[in-house]
C-alpha positions as CSV (number, residue, x, y, z in Angstrom):
1,M,21.6,-174.8,122.6
2,R,23.7,-176.2,119.2
3,T,26.6,-177.7,120.3
4,L,29.1,-178.0,116.9
5,D,32.3,-180.6,117.7
6,L,34.5,-179.8,116.2
7,K,37.4,-182.8,117.0
8,R,35.4,-184.9,116.1
9,Q,33.8,-183.4,112.9
10,H,38.1,-182.8,111.8
11,K,39.6,-185.9,113.5
12,R,41.2,-187.2,111.1
13,L,43.2,-183.8,110.3
14,Y,43.5,-182.9,114.2
15,Q,44.0,-187.2,115.9
16,P,46.6,-188.8,113.1
17,S,47.4,-192.3,114.7
18,A,51.4,-192.2,116.3
19,R,52.1,-195.2,114.5
20,E,52.0,-194.4,110.1
21,V,51.7,-191.6,108.3
22,V,48.9,-191.2,106.2
23,V,47.8,-188.9,103.0
24,V,45.2,-185.9,103.8
25,D,43.8,-183.6,100.9
26,V,42.8,-180.5,103.7
27,P,40.3,-178.7,102.6
28,R,39.0,-175.0,102.7
29,L,38.7,-173.7,106.5
30,Q,38.6,-171.1,108.7
31,F,40.8,-169.8,111.7
32,A,42.3,-167.0,113.8
33,M,46.0,-166.1,112.1
34,V,48.3,-163.6,113.2
35,D,52.1,-163.8,111.3
36,G,55.6,-163.0,113.0
37,A,59.1,-163.8,113.4
38,I,61.0,-165.0,115.8
39,E,64.3,-162.7,116.3
40,R,67.5,-163.9,116.5
41,G,68.6,-165.4,119.0
42,E,66.3,-166.6,120.2
43,V,63.8,-170.0,119.5
44,P,59.9,-169.6,119.6
45,G,59.6,-171.0,123.1
46,T,61.9,-167.2,124.4
47,S,60.7,-165.2,121.9
48,P,58.5,-161.5,123.8
49,G,57.1,-161.5,119.7
50,F,55.8,-165.4,119.7
51,A,54.6,-165.7,123.1
52,S,52.9,-162.6,122.9
53,A,51.2,-163.3,119.0
54,V,49.5,-166.6,121.5
55,Q,48.4,-164.1,124.0
56,A,46.2,-162.6,120.9
57,L,45.7,-165.5,119.8
58,Y,43.9,-167.0,122.7
59,G,42.7,-164.0,124.2
60,V,40.3,-163.7,121.2
61,A,40.2,-167.6,120.8
62,Y,38.3,-168.0,124.2
63,T,36.2,-164.6,124.1
64,L,34.4,-165.4,120.8
65,K,34.1,-168.6,122.6
66,F,31.8,-167.2,125.4
67,M,30.2,-164.6,122.9
68,L,28.8,-167.2,121.1
69,K,28.1,-169.2,123.9
70,K,26.6,-166.5,126.0
71,R,24.1,-164.9,123.1
72,P,20.1,-164.7,123.5
73,E,19.6,-165.8,120.5
74,D,20.6,-169.2,118.9
75,P,23.9,-169.4,121.0
76,V,26.3,-171.8,120.0
77,D,29.0,-173.9,121.9
78,Y,32.1,-174.8,120.3
79,P,35.8,-176.1,122.3
80,V,38.2,-173.8,121.5
81,M,40.7,-175.9,119.3
82,A,44.5,-176.7,119.4
83,L,47.3,-173.5,118.1
84,E,48.4,-174.1,115.4
85,G,51.7,-173.3,113.7
86,L,52.7,-173.1,109.8
87,W,56.6,-172.7,109.7
88,W,58.7,-171.5,106.5
89,V,62.4,-168.8,106.3
90,E,62.3,-165.8,104.0
91,D,65.8,-166.5,102.8
92,G,67.9,-169.4,103.2
93,R,67.0,-173.8,104.3
94,F,64.8,-174.5,106.3
95,D,66.0,-176.1,109.5
96,L,64.4,-177.8,112.0
97,A,67.7,-177.0,113.9
98,V,67.8,-173.8,113.5
99,K,65.1,-171.7,114.6
100,D,66.1,-167.8,114.8
101,N,65.0,-167.1,111.0
102,W,61.7,-168.1,110.9
103,S,58.9,-166.9,110.0
104,F,55.5,-168.3,111.0
105,T,51.7,-167.9,111.3
106,L,50.1,-169.0,114.6
107,M,46.0,-169.7,113.9
108,I,43.3,-171.6,115.6
109,L,40.4,-173.5,113.8
110,Q,36.7,-171.4,114.0
111,P,33.5,-172.2,113.0
112,E,31.8,-170.7,110.2
113,V,29.2,-169.8,112.6
114,V,32.6,-167.3,113.7
115,T,31.9,-163.8,111.3
116,P,33.8,-160.6,110.4
117,A,31.7,-158.3,112.8
118,L,31.5,-161.3,115.5
119,F,35.2,-161.5,115.0
120,A,36.3,-157.7,115.9
121,A,33.5,-157.2,118.0
122,A,36.0,-159.6,120.1
123,V,39.5,-158.1,119.2
124,A,37.9,-154.6,119.7
125,R,37.1,-156.3,123.9
126,V,40.3,-158.0,124.4
127,S,42.2,-155.0,123.7
128,K,39.7,-152.4,126.2
129,K,40.3,-155.3,128.5
130,Q,44.5,-156.6,128.2
131,G,45.3,-152.9,126.1
132,A,46.1,-153.0,122.5
133,S,48.6,-154.8,121.3
134,P,50.7,-155.3,117.4
135,A,49.7,-158.7,118.1
136,L,45.8,-157.9,118.7
137,D,46.4,-155.6,115.6
138,A,47.2,-158.2,113.7
139,L,44.6,-160.4,114.6
140,R,42.6,-161.8,111.2
141,L,40.2,-164.6,110.5
142,A,40.9,-166.1,106.9
143,P,40.3,-168.9,105.0
144,F,42.3,-171.4,104.4
145,T,43.1,-174.3,102.1
146,E,46.4,-176.6,102.7
147,G,45.1,-179.7,100.1
148,L,47.0,-182.8,99.3
149,C,49.4,-183.0,102.2
150,V,51.7,-185.8,104.3
151,Q,51.5,-186.0,108.0
152,A,51.9,-187.9,111.1
153,M,51.9,-187.6,115.2
154,H,55.0,-186.8,116.0
155,V,55.6,-187.3,119.9
156,G,57.9,-186.8,122.5
157,P,59.9,-183.1,122.5
158,Y,60.4,-180.8,119.9
159,A,64.2,-181.3,119.5
160,A,63.5,-184.6,118.2
161,E,61.1,-183.7,115.4
162,P,63.5,-184.0,112.4
163,A,63.8,-187.5,112.9
164,T,59.8,-188.4,112.5
165,V,59.8,-185.4,109.3
166,E,62.7,-188.0,108.1
167,R,60.4,-190.7,107.7
168,M,57.5,-188.8,106.3
169,R,59.6,-188.2,103.3
170,A,60.5,-191.4,103.5
171,F,56.7,-192.2,102.9
172,M,56.5,-189.1,100.7
173,A,59.4,-191.6,98.9
174,E,57.0,-194.5,98.8
175,Q,54.0,-192.7,97.0
176,G,55.7,-190.5,95.0
177,L,55.3,-187.5,96.6
178,R,57.9,-184.6,96.7
179,D,57.8,-182.7,99.9
180,L,56.5,-178.5,98.7
181,V,58.4,-176.9,102.1
182,G,61.9,-175.4,100.7
183,E,59.3,-174.8,96.9
184,G,57.4,-172.9,98.9
185,G,55.5,-175.0,101.5
186,K,55.5,-174.3,105.5
187,H,56.2,-176.2,108.1
188,H,52.6,-176.8,110.3
189,E,52.8,-178.0,113.7
190,I,49.0,-178.4,115.2
191,Y,50.3,-178.2,119.4
192,L,48.3,-181.0,120.8
193,G,50.1,-181.1,124.6
194,D,51.3,-177.8,126.7
195,P,55.2,-178.0,127.2
196,R,54.8,-176.0,130.0
197,R,52.5,-179.1,131.2
198,A,53.0,-182.0,130.1
199,A,57.0,-184.9,129.9
200,P,58.8,-183.6,126.8
201,E,58.4,-187.2,126.1
202,K,54.5,-187.0,126.4
203,L,54.0,-184.0,124.1
204,R,52.4,-184.9,120.8
205,T,52.4,-182.3,117.8
206,V,50.5,-182.6,114.5
207,L,53.6,-182.7,111.8
208,R,51.9,-181.8,108.5
209,H,53.7,-181.5,104.6
210,P,51.9,-180.3,101.8
211,V,53.2,-182.4,98.8
212,A,52.9,-182.4,95.4
213,P,53.6,-185.5,92.8
214,A,57.7,-185.8,91.9
215,G,59.1,-184.7,89.2
């Protein structure tokens, strides 16, 4: 059985130091993705649409893993990677303190061995087991090239993210870069901790913003 060590292969993208802000050039990667929006008056932790999207995404991600691991020819094992979220607003200003106008793309990194046909079979299998849902219907397998970004590891509750973002923006200014969030770029969070199990002060979240040369 082949083993794909995705966590080691992409360590610089998913395990940055909490002590420093860094520049990364994120290549084309393949993801399972689903789009949605936070309902008015809700936040991600209370949003029904967000919860449904997470359930559909993880259901298909784990189904793909076991389909590949158990196939009779050329079985492949790999870890299910972290949940990621791209966040933006359609109108107005993106504000980390105001979340009920956020749109999102949730995604989980997939190895290249996952093909469109295999992905469709996994979605069909989950739909048969759990029942059809709008989130399952909206799932897609697609490439995503994020390009030049600044990222940092945020340690602590999600509500304290603005302080880490300010560190990132100070670093951008030092490096002659400008933040593209608010200019068509999307605030990117990679969730390495489970808020249902970890204490808020121990949560680890990679924060990533696309950037461009200033001016």
